[in-house]
Residue frames as qw, qx, qy, qz and C-alpha x, y, z in Angstrom:
[[0.210, 0.034, -0.078, 0.974, -56.18, 37.48, 82.16],
 [0.095, 0.634, 0.611, -0.465, -59.01, 39.55, 83.62],
 [0.293, 0.511, 0.496, 0.638, -60.86, 41.53, 80.93],
 [0.195, -0.907, -0.301, -0.220, -61.89, 44.28, 83.37],
 [0.457, 0.211, -0.303, 0.809, -60.05, 47.10, 85.14],
 [0.297, -0.800, -0.458, 0.248, -60.89, 49.19, 88.18],
 [0.336, 0.359, 0.050, 0.869, -60.45, 52.89, 87.56],
 [0.154, -0.696, -0.475, 0.515, -61.38, 56.05, 89.42],
 [0.249, 0.597, 0.315, 0.694, -62.65, 59.07, 87.51],
 [0.293, -0.465, -0.394, 0.737, -62.43, 62.43, 89.21],
 [0.070, 0.686, 0.398, 0.605, -64.73, 65.42, 88.66],
 [0.230, -0.735, 0.159, -0.617, -63.87, 68.26, 91.04],
 [0.315, -0.436, 0.693, -0.480, -64.26, 66.94, 94.56],
 [0.901, 0.054, 0.186, -0.388, -66.23, 63.89, 93.33],
 [0.054, -0.411, 0.886, 0.207, -64.65, 60.55, 92.72],
 [0.851, 0.180, 0.019, -0.493, -66.29, 57.78, 90.74],
 [0.316, -0.345, 0.877, 0.107, -64.79, 54.32, 91.11],
 [0.795, 0.360, -0.061, -0.484, -65.74, 52.11, 88.20],
 [0.584, -0.171, 0.757, 0.239, -64.99, 48.72, 86.72],
 [0.554, 0.670, -0.141, -0.474, -64.62, 48.93, 82.96],
 [0.937, 0.252, 0.170, 0.174, -63.47, 46.68, 80.20],
 [0.582, -0.424, 0.278, 0.635, -59.72, 47.02, 79.58],
 [0.405, 0.272, 0.532, 0.692, -60.28, 47.88, 75.95],
 [0.031, -0.822, -0.426, -0.377, -62.58, 50.72, 76.94],
 [0.515, -0.578, -0.231, 0.589, -60.38, 52.43, 79.58],
 [0.311, -0.014, 0.245, 0.918, -59.06, 54.94, 77.07],
 [0.131, -0.561, -0.551, -0.604, -62.64, 55.90, 76.12],
 [0.484, -0.749, -0.439, 0.105, -63.57, 56.51, 79.75],
 [0.503, -0.415, -0.032, 0.758, -60.40, 58.58, 80.33],
 [0.164, 0.190, 0.383, 0.889, -61.17, 60.68, 77.23],
 [0.283, -0.692, -0.562, -0.353, -64.76, 61.14, 78.37],
 [0.526, -0.658, -0.310, 0.441, -63.51, 62.31, 81.78],
 [0.390, -0.171, 0.182, 0.886, -61.20, 64.78, 80.01],
 [0.009, -0.429, -0.529, -0.732, -63.99, 66.08, 77.76],
 [0.394, -0.757, -0.519, -0.057, -66.37, 66.59, 80.68],
 [0.509, -0.562, -0.143, 0.637, -63.69, 68.51, 82.62],
 [0.297, 0.029, 0.329, 0.896, -62.86, 70.66, 79.59],
 [0.147, -0.566, -0.544, -0.601, -66.50, 71.56, 78.84],
 [0.488, -0.721, -0.457, 0.182, -67.27, 72.12, 82.55],
 [0.475, -0.403, -0.010, 0.782, -64.28, 74.46, 82.84],
 [0.145, 0.282, 0.438, 0.841, -65.35, 76.30, 79.67],
 [0.288, -0.700, -0.518, -0.399, -68.80, 77.00, 81.11],
 [0.541, -0.670, -0.318, 0.397, -67.53, 77.97, 84.57],
 [0.394, -0.283, 0.120, 0.866, -65.19, 80.53, 82.98],
 [0.045, 0.304, 0.529, 0.791, -67.69, 81.75, 80.34],
 [0.441, -0.604, -0.399, -0.530, -70.69, 82.07, 82.65],
 [0.264, 0.129, -0.675, 0.677, -69.47, 83.05, 86.13],
 [0.329, -0.133, 0.341, -0.870, -71.87, 83.16, 89.05],
 [0.773, -0.085, -0.403, -0.483, -73.93, 80.07, 88.21],
 [0.698, -0.435, 0.503, -0.265, -74.30, 77.18, 90.64],
 [0.224, -0.348, 0.885, 0.212, -72.56, 73.82, 90.08],
 [0.548, 0.354, 0.746, -0.134, -75.80, 72.17, 89.00],
 [0.475, 0.814, 0.073, -0.327, -76.26, 74.71, 86.18],
 [0.072, 0.693, -0.656, -0.290, -72.68, 74.11, 84.99],
 [0.389, -0.074, 0.918, 0.034, -73.32, 70.38, 85.01],
 [0.569, 0.590, 0.528, -0.224, -76.51, 70.83, 82.97],
 [0.328, 0.839, -0.255, -0.351, -74.72, 73.10, 80.47],
 [0.126, -0.503, 0.832, 0.198, -71.93, 70.49, 80.16],
 [0.492, 0.177, 0.848, -0.084, -74.37, 67.62, 79.77],
 [0.548, 0.725, 0.299, -0.292, -76.43, 69.47, 77.12],
 [0.184, 0.785, -0.481, -0.345, -73.31, 70.49, 75.18],
 [0.194, -0.325, 0.913, 0.153, -71.99, 66.90, 75.06],
 [0.527, 0.361, 0.747, -0.185, -75.43, 65.47, 74.23],
 [0.477, 0.796, 0.037, -0.371, -75.89, 67.90, 71.32],
 [0.105, 0.659, -0.686, -0.291, -72.43, 67.01, 69.96],
 [0.376, -0.067, 0.924, -0.021, -73.28, 63.32, 70.28],
 [0.562, 0.581, 0.522, -0.270, -76.56, 63.75, 68.39],
 [0.351, 0.810, -0.269, -0.386, -74.81, 65.78, 65.66],
 [0.096, -0.462, 0.859, 0.201, -72.28, 62.95, 65.22],
 [0.485, 0.218, 0.835, -0.143, -75.08, 60.38, 65.01],
 [0.512, 0.721, 0.319, -0.341, -76.83, 62.42, 62.32],
 [0.092, 0.677, -0.549, -0.481, -73.78, 62.81, 60.07],
 [0.911, 0.336, -0.011, -0.237, -74.12, 60.62, 57.04],
 [0.557, -0.422, 0.657, 0.284, -71.54, 57.87, 56.74],
 [0.564, 0.637, -0.253, -0.460, -70.67, 57.91, 53.06],
 [0.146, -0.451, 0.870, 0.138, -68.49, 54.79, 53.09],
 [0.558, 0.223, 0.792, -0.106, -71.30, 52.25, 52.45],
 [0.546, 0.770, 0.164, -0.288, -72.42, 54.30, 49.46],
 [0.163, 0.782, -0.546, -0.252, -68.88, 54.71, 48.16],
 [0.384, -0.258, 0.884, 0.065, -68.16, 51.00, 48.51],
 [0.608, 0.453, 0.643, -0.108, -71.15, 50.27, 46.29],
 [0.415, 0.873, 0.004, -0.256, -70.25, 52.96, 43.76],
 [0.244, -0.655, 0.634, 0.332, -66.58, 51.96, 43.30],
 [0.515, 0.050, 0.816, 0.259, -67.32, 48.83, 41.26],
 [0.450, 0.767, 0.455, -0.048, -69.80, 50.75, 39.13],
 [0.056, 0.921, -0.236, -0.304, -67.26, 53.49, 38.52],
 [0.390, -0.395, 0.760, 0.338, -64.70, 50.88, 37.49],
 [0.534, 0.391, 0.735, 0.145, -67.17, 49.44, 35.00],
 [0.309, 0.918, 0.194, -0.153, -67.94, 52.88, 33.54],
 [0.130, -0.802, 0.472, 0.344, -64.26, 53.69, 33.22],
 [0.483, -0.117, 0.818, 0.290, -63.60, 50.34, 31.56],
 [0.491, 0.638, 0.592, 0.036, -66.48, 50.94, 29.15],
 [0.159, 0.954, -0.050, -0.249, -65.18, 54.40, 28.30],
 [0.270, -0.590, 0.669, 0.363, -61.68, 53.10, 27.63],
 [0.525, 0.174, 0.810, 0.195, -63.11, 50.32, 25.47],
 [0.415, 0.801, 0.426, -0.065, -65.27, 52.77, 23.48],
 [0.004, 0.891, -0.277, -0.359, -62.27, 55.08, 22.85],
 [0.406, -0.339, 0.763, 0.372, -60.34, 52.22, 21.15]]
């Protein structure tokens, strides 16, 4: 079975044929949807700009959101290390109460 898929993304009058991995098709479709949503937001919020300006606004918006996501701290590695320690503390407290 072929691991790739040919898809076409559409942005306004532009079409973008692509070959993507099958397991990533959903991601590309969601990215297409996000770009369209943000582009439409800027065209309706800031009328009178040219298409290039709307594209730049959209690109900047998505890039900022991406950077914010990267900067969020993933607490799971810390929690996974603290859980055994917490269990030991709880066990020690129960033992000292007896």
